[in-house]
N, C-alpha and C positions, 0 to 999 in steps of 0.2 A: 578553090573555095569549098567544093564538094568534099574533097578529101579531109580537110580540117574540120568541117562542119559535121560530117558523119563520124569522124573520129571521136568527137566529144561524146556522142551517145554510146559508141562502142566501148570506149575507155571507162565511161561512167558505169556501164554494166559490169565491167571488171572490178570497179571500186566496190560495188555491192557484194562482191564475193570475197572481199579482203578477209584474211585470216588473223590479222593483227592490226594494232594502231599504226605501226610503222609501215606496213604494207598499204594500209588505207591512205596514209599521207603521201607515200610515194606515187601511188596510182592517181590520187586526186591531183597531184601536182602536174601530171601528164594531162589530165582533163583541163586544168586551168591553162596550161600552155596552149593546148589546141583551141580552147575557147577564146583566148586572147588573140590567137592568130586569125580566128574567124572574124573577130571584131576588126582587126586590121584590114582584112580584105573587104569587109563591108564598108569600112571608112573610105577605102580607095574607090569603090563603086559609087558611093555617095558623092565624093568630091568630084569625080569625073562626070557625074550627072547621067550615067548610063541608064540607071533604073532607080526608082524611089525605094530605097531600102531603110528608110528611117525607122519604121516599126520593127523591122528585123534587127537593126542595130541597137535599138532600145532594149529589146528582149535579150540580145546577146550580151549587152553590158550588164543587165540585171542577172543573168545566169553567171557571168564571170564574178560578180560581187557575191553571189551565193556560194560559189566554189571557194573563193577567198575566205569567206566567213566560216565555212565548214572546216577548212584546213586550220584556221586559227583556233576554232573550238576544240578540235581533236588534239592539237598540239598542247593547248592549255590543260586539257584533261590528262594527257600523258604526263605532262610536267607535274601536275598535282599528285598523280599516283606515285611518280618517282620520289617526290619530296616527302610524301607520307611514308613511303617505304624506308627512306633514309632516316627519318625521325624515329621509326620503330626499332631500328638496329642500334 
């Protein structure tokens, strides 16, 4: 759980240094994958009743939703730029 949880932050830091939309998307998908894995492990802990992680799970799910939204936004932006460039030619 520590590995995937800390990986989210480390990989998001790499996202902030992306040099292109494609690189942003690629790196953000890694963040999303690690975030989703963190949610998985938190769900396991919650189901087993080992520790009350409801607040952490809620935040992890919210972050996952933000990452999904960010990916969708940049993909739409990239597609709009491509479509505008095609129309100009």
